[in-house]
C-alpha positions in Angstrom: 14.1 49.8 17.0 17.4 51.4 16.0 20.6 49.4 15.8 24.1 51.0 15.8 26.0 47.9 14.4 26.8 48.2 10.7 27.1 44.8 9.1 29.3 44.3 6.1 26.5 42.6 4.2 22.8 42.1 4.8 21.1 39.3 2.8 17.3 39.6 2.4 15.9 36.1 2.3 16.9 32.8 3.9 16.2 30.5 0.9 18.7 28.8 -1.3 20.1 31.9 -3.0 20.1 33.9 0.2 21.9 31.2 2.3 24.4 30.8 -0.5 24.9 34.5 -0.7 25.5 34.7 3.0 27.9 31.8 3.0 29.8 33.2 0.0 30.1 36.7 1.6 31.3 35.2 4.9 33.9 33.1 3.1 35.2 36.3 1.7 35.6 37.6 5.2 32.5 39.8 5.5 30.3 40.1 8.6 27.0 38.9 7.4 23.4 39.1 8.6 20.6 37.1 6.9 17.1 38.4 7.4 14.3 35.8 6.8 10.6 36.8 7.0 9.3 33.4 7.9 9.6 31.6 11.2 12.3 29.4 9.8 14.6 29.5 6.7 14.5 27.3 3.7 10.8 26.5 3.6 10.7 26.4 -0.2 13.9 24.4 -0.4 12.3 21.7 1.7 9.6 21.0 -0.9 11.7 21.2 -4.0 11.7 18.0 -6.1 8.9 16.5 -4.1 11.2 16.9 -1.0 14.1 15.1 -2.7 15.9 18.3 -3.7 17.3 18.1 -7.2 20.2 20.4 -6.5 21.7 20.7 -10.0 22.2 18.8 -13.3 25.1 17.0 -14.8 25.1 19.7 -17.6 24.0 23.3 -17.1 24.2 26.2 -19.6 22.4 29.4 -20.4 20.4 27.4 -23.0 18.5 25.8 -20.1 17.1 29.2 -19.0 14.8 32.0 -20.1 16.0 35.5 -19.6 16.2 38.9 -21.3 20.0 38.8 -21.0 21.2 35.2 -21.7 24.9 36.4 -21.9 24.6 37.6 -18.3 23.2 34.2 -17.3 26.2 32.6 -19.0 28.6 34.7 -17.1 27.2 33.7 -13.8 27.0 30.0 -14.7 30.6 30.1 -15.8 31.6 31.7 -12.5 30.0 28.8 -10.6 29.7 25.8 -12.9 28.4 22.4 -12.0 31.9 21.2 -10.8 32.0 24.1 -8.4 28.5 23.5 -7.1 29.2 19.8 -6.6 32.5 20.5 -5.0 30.9 23.0 -2.6 28.3 20.5 -1.5 30.8 17.8 -1.0 33.0 20.2 1.1 30.1 20.8 3.4 29.6 17.1 4.0 27.0 16.0 1.3 27.3 13.0 -0.8 25.7 13.3 -4.2 24.1 10.9 -6.7 23.3 11.4 -10.3 20.3 9.9 -12.1 20.4 8.6 -15.7 18.7 11.8 -16.9 21.4 14.0 -15.3 19.5 15.1 -12.3 21.7 15.3 -9.2 20.4 14.8 -5.6 21.8 14.4 -2.1 22.4 10.7 -1.5 19.8 10.8 1.2 17.2 12.1 -1.3 16.1 14.5 1.5 15.9 18.2 1.0 16.4 18.5 4.7 19.9 17.2 4.3 20.7 20.1 2.0 19.2 22.7 4.3 20.9 21.3 7.4 24.3 21.4 5.6 23.8 25.0 4.4 22.8 26.2 7.9 25.7 24.4 9.5 28.2 26.0 7.1 26.7 29.4 7.6 26.9 29.0 11.4 30.5 27.9 11.2 31.3 31.0 9.3 29.6 33.3 11.8 26.7 34.2 9.6 23.9 35.6 11.8 20.4 34.5 10.9 17.3 36.3 12.2 13.9 34.9 11.4 10.5 36.5 11.5 12.0 39.7 10.0 9.8 40.9 7.2 11.6 43.8 5.5 9.3 46.7 4.6 11.8 49.5 3.9 15.2 49.8 2.3 17.0 53.2 2.4 20.3 54.2 1.0 22.5 57.1 1.8 25.1 58.3 4.3 27.5 55.5 3.3 25.3 52.6 4.3 21.9 50.9 3.8 19.1 51.0 6.4 16.9 47.9 6.2 13.8 48.0 8.4 10.4 46.5 9.1 8.0 46.5 12.0 10.0 47.2 15.2 13.4 46.6 13.7 16.1 48.3 11.7 19.5 47.0 10.6 22.4 48.7 8.8 24.9 47.4 6.3 27.4 48.5 3.8 26.0 46.2 1.1 22.7 44.4 0.6 21.8 41.3 -1.4 18.1 40.9 -2.3 17.3 37.2 -2.5 13.7 37.2 -1.5 12.5 34.8 -4.2 9.5 35.3 -6.5 5.8 34.6 -6.2 5.7 30.9 -6.5 4.5 28.8 -3.5 3.6 32.0 -1.5 2.9 29.9 1.6 6.7 29.4 1.9 7.3 33.2 2.1 7.8 34.0 -1.6 5.4 36.9 -1.9 7.2 39.3 -4.2 8.7 41.7 -1.7 11.9 41.9 -3.6 10.2 43.3 -6.7 8.8 46.2 -4.7 12.2 46.8 -3.2 13.8 46.8 -6.6 11.1 49.0 -8.2 11.3 51.6 -5.5 15.0 51.8 -6.0 14.6 52.5 -9.7 14.8 49.0 -11.3 12.6 47.7 -14.1 10.5 44.7 -13.4 9.8 42.3 -16.2 6.2 41.2 -15.9 6.0 38.1 -13.7 4.0 34.9 -14.3 3.9 31.4 -13.0 6.4 29.0 -14.6 7.0 25.2 -14.2 3.3 25.0 -13.4 0.5 22.5 -14.3 -2.0 23.7 -16.8 -5.7 23.5 -16.4 -8.4 22.4 -18.9 -12.2 22.7 -18.8 -12.5 19.5 -20.9 -14.2 17.0 -18.7 -13.3 14.1 -21.0 -9.6 14.7 -20.5 -10.0 15.4 -16.8 -11.8 12.0 -16.4 -8.5 10.4 -17.3 -6.8 11.7 -14.1 -3.9 9.5 -13.0 -2.8 8.4 -16.4 0.9 9.2 -17.3 2.9 8.5 -20.4 5.9 9.9 -22.4 5.2 12.6 -24.9 6.8 15.2 -27.1 5.0 18.5 -27.0 5.1 21.5 -29.4 3.6 24.9 -28.6 2.5 26.3 -31.9 1.3 29.8 -32.8 -0.3 30.3 -36.2 1.4 27.0 -37.2 4.9 28.0 -36.1 6.6 26.0 -33.3 7.5 28.5 -30.5 8.7 25.9 -27.9 9.1 22.1 -27.7 9.5 19.8 -24.7 9.6 16.1 -24.0 9.1 13.8 -21.1 6.4 12.4 -18.9 2.9 13.9 -19.1 0.4 13.4 -16.2 -3.3 13.9 -16.6 -4.9 15.3 -13.4 -8.3 16.2 -12.1 -7.5 19.8 -13.1 -5.7 19.2 -16.4 -2.1 18.4 -17.4 1.0 18.1 -15.3 4.4 16.4 -15.4 7.8 17.6 -16.6 6.8 17.9 -20.3 3.9 20.3 -19.7 5.6 22.2 -16.9 8.6 22.9 -19.1 6.3 24.4 -21.7 4.1 26.3 -19.2 6.1 29.5 -19.1 6.2 29.8 -22.9 2.5 29.3 -23.0 1.9 31.9 -20.2 4.2 34.4 -22.0 2.0 34.5 -25.1 0.1 37.8 -25.1 -2.7 36.4 -27.3 -3.5 32.7 -26.7 -6.4 32.2 -29.2 -3.9 31.4 -32.0 -1.9 29.0 -29.8 -2.2 25.3 -29.6 -0.2 22.6 -27.7 0.2 19.6 -29.9 1.2 16.3 -28.4 3.0 13.4 -30.0 1.9 10.5 -27.8 4.4 7.9 -29.2 7.5 10.0 -29.6 9.9 7.1 -29.9 8.1 5.5 -32.9 8.0 6.7 -36.5 5.0 6.8 -38.8 6.3 3.9 -40.8 6.7 1.8 -37.7 3.1 2.6 -36.7 1.8 1.7 -40.2 3.7 -1.6 -40.1 2.4 -2.4 -36.6 -1.1 -1.6 -37.7 -0.8 -3.9 -40.8 0.6 -6.8 -38.7 -2.1 -6.5 -36.1 -4.8 -6.3 -38.7 -3.4 -9.5 -40.4 -3.0 -11.4 -37.1 -6.2 -10.1 -35.4 -8.7 -9.1 -38.1 -11.7 -9.3 -35.8 -10.1 -7.2 -33.1 -11.0 -3.5 -32.6 -9.3 -0.2 -33.0 -9.6 0.2 -29.3 -7.7 -3.0 -28.7 -5.0 -2.0 -31.1 -4.4 1.3 -29.4 -4.5 -0.3 -26.0 -1.2 -1.8 -26.8 0.2 1.7 -26.4 -2.1 3.4 -24.0 -4.5 2.7 -21.2 -7.9 1.8 -22.7 -9.7 4.9 -21.4 -7.2 7.1 -23.2 -7.4 4.9 -26.4 -11.2 5.5 -26.5 -10.8 9.2 -26.1 -8.2 9.4 -28.9 -10.4 7.5 -31.3 -13.5 9.4 -30.5 -11.7 12.8 -30.9 -10.4 11.5 -34.3 -13.9 10.7 -35.4 -13.3 6.9 -35.4 -15.5 4.2 -33.9 -13.5 2.5 -31.1 -15.3 -0.8 -31.7 -14.6 -0.8 -35.5 -12.9 -4.1 -36.5 -9.4 -3.9 -37.9 -10.3 -5.9 -41.0 -12.8 -3.1 -41.9 -10.5 -0.2 -41.5 -9.6 1.7 -44.7 -6.2 3.2 -45.4 -7.7 6.7 -44.8 -8.9 5.6 -41.4 -5.4 4.2 -40.6 -3.8 7.6 -41.5 -6.4 9.4 -39.4 -5.5 7.1 -36.5 -1.8 7.8 -36.9 -2.3 11.6 -37.0 -4.5 11.4 -33.9 -1.7 9.9 -31.8 1.2 11.8 -33.4 -0.4 15.3 -33.3 -3.3 15.7 -30.9 -4.2 19.1 -29.5 -4.4 19.4 -25.7 -7.2 21.7 -24.7 -5.5 24.2 -22.3 -7.4 27.1 -20.6 -5.1 28.5 -18.0 -2.3 27.8 -15.6 -2.8 26.6 -12.0 -1.3 29.8 -10.7 1.5 30.7 -8.3 0.2 28.3 -5.6 1.3 25.4 -7.8 4.2 27.0 -9.7 7.7 25.8 -8.9 9.2 29.1 -10.1 8.4 32.6 -11.2 9.2 33.8 -14.7 10.0 37.5 -15.0 11.4 39.7 -12.3 14.2 42.3 -11.9 15.5 43.1 -15.4 18.9 41.6 -15.9 19.8 44.7 -18.0 19.7 46.7 -14.7 22.4 44.6 -13.0 26.1 44.2 -13.9 26.4 41.0 -15.9 29.4 39.6 -14.0 28.7 40.7 -10.5 24.8 41.1 -10.2 25.3 44.5 -8.6 22.7 47.1 -9.4 23.4 49.6 -12.0 21.1 52.0 -10.2 22.3 51.7 -6.6 25.9 50.9 -5.8 26.2 48.2 -3.1 22.9 46.6 -3.9 22.9 43.1 -5.4 20.3 40.6 -6.5 20.3 36.8 -6.5 18.0 33.9 -7.3 14.4 33.9 -8.4 13.9 37.6 -7.9 15.8 38.2 -11.1 14.4 37.7 -14.6 15.8 34.2 -15.0 13.8 31.0 -15.0 15.1 27.5 -15.9 13.5 24.3 -17.1 12.9 21.3 -14.9 15.9 19.2 -13.9 17.7 21.1 -11.1 18.4 24.2 -13.2 16.6 26.7 -11.0 18.3 25.6 -7.9 21.7 25.7 -9.7 20.8 29.3 -10.6 20.2 30.0 -7.0 23.6 28.6 -6.0 25.5 30.3 -8.8 23.8 33.7 -8.5 24.0 33.6 -4.7 27.6 32.7 -4.7 28.5 35.5 -7.1 26.3 38.1 -5.4 27.5 37.3 -2.0 31.2 37.4 -2.9 30.8 40.7 -4.8 28.7 42.2 -2.0 31.5 41.4 0.4 34.0 43.2 -1.8 31.7 46.1 -2.2 31.3 46.5 1.5 35.0 47.4 1.6 34.6 50.3 -0.8 34.5 53.8 0.7 30.9 55.1 0.9 27.8 54.0 -0.8 26.3 56.8 -2.9 22.7 56.8 -3.6 19.4 58.6 -3.0 17.3 57.9 0.1 14.6 55.7 -1.2 12.2 53.3 0.5 9.3 50.9 0.0 6.1 50.5 1.9 4.1 47.4 2.5 1.3 48.4 0.1 3.7 48.2 -2.8 4.4 44.5 -2.4 2.6 42.7 -5.3 -0.2 40.1 -4.6 -0.2 36.6 -6.0 -3.4 36.5 -8.0 -2.0 35.9 -11.5 -3.0 32.6 -13.1 -2.3 33.3 -16.7 
């Protein structure tokens, strides 16, 4: 169905980055249309942070992200730092609270509060939102873009692609933006699930489902530490979850060969070896008839204590008075450097974000405009940028959306949009089968 109206900016995607891009463009004076493929916008936003919506962090820098172009990430973060993000949300009527670990939330602890505020701001600015509009074709030429799908076509002088990645596909993130970018000449860094639980086939570990504790993790390849993380670790019926393992998951997934990789866990990260030795000696003096299992149960649930001792080759029932110095050192190593048996990730269905995406080298580092197609911009998860847990990925959505929207509004005022007539078809949209 043809349309004669030419919008200044069309934003593809009504998620966090897309809504922010639409608002930013409209604040710059542009006439904006947001096209959302789902029946309602912000589905993924509503489930972030368990529905509490960790919108940003007290401190955010490029060091909190993985990308092929960290300097470009730094440029965007400096253009919209934490103080700008918190100021924006307060301006649109949201009170914020900060947890001790730096995570920032709406005072209501409801993701719905964030979505409602964004939609209200967009409406006040005259942003038009159309839902159920799955884009299948993007064409350039003749001074404008033609954006179309089944039974619709819209035109604009500039386009922002903010379609998300492949994580949580039931929310509408199915990778359409990658197909759009690829068809228009952009490179796609191979994608994989990130911030995702990791599975194990080890039944003994899985039998401990429900146990959670603080750890420090190290991903080692041939003895060299490639990545380290710290925080809570949760054992599940499938394997391992929690912030510590999810922060490490993308690094694990990126490894081309995993047979030489091992995830090593320090299960008592706040205690030194000397402290453990002293605690062992005191307990042995005070409770000589007690068992190794009882000693470890001071630190861990008894089920986990038994597993750790058995994996270390020690008898859980062995009396403290009968333990040799060698056995004591084996025990200390078992809790300070135990290998977690990981087989694969839980896939995009459980991933909070997608690693990989549109190569940052193919966009201008300060504006996020395509270096291939003038007037085309990218924002959010569709780009090759993924952050660690703690509000960093949402901050990237706000920052990249703000920059892309503002710059797209400026670009819409430029005379003509040169570029070849290129398009995508539905069959080019990637499927979400990767589990890595």
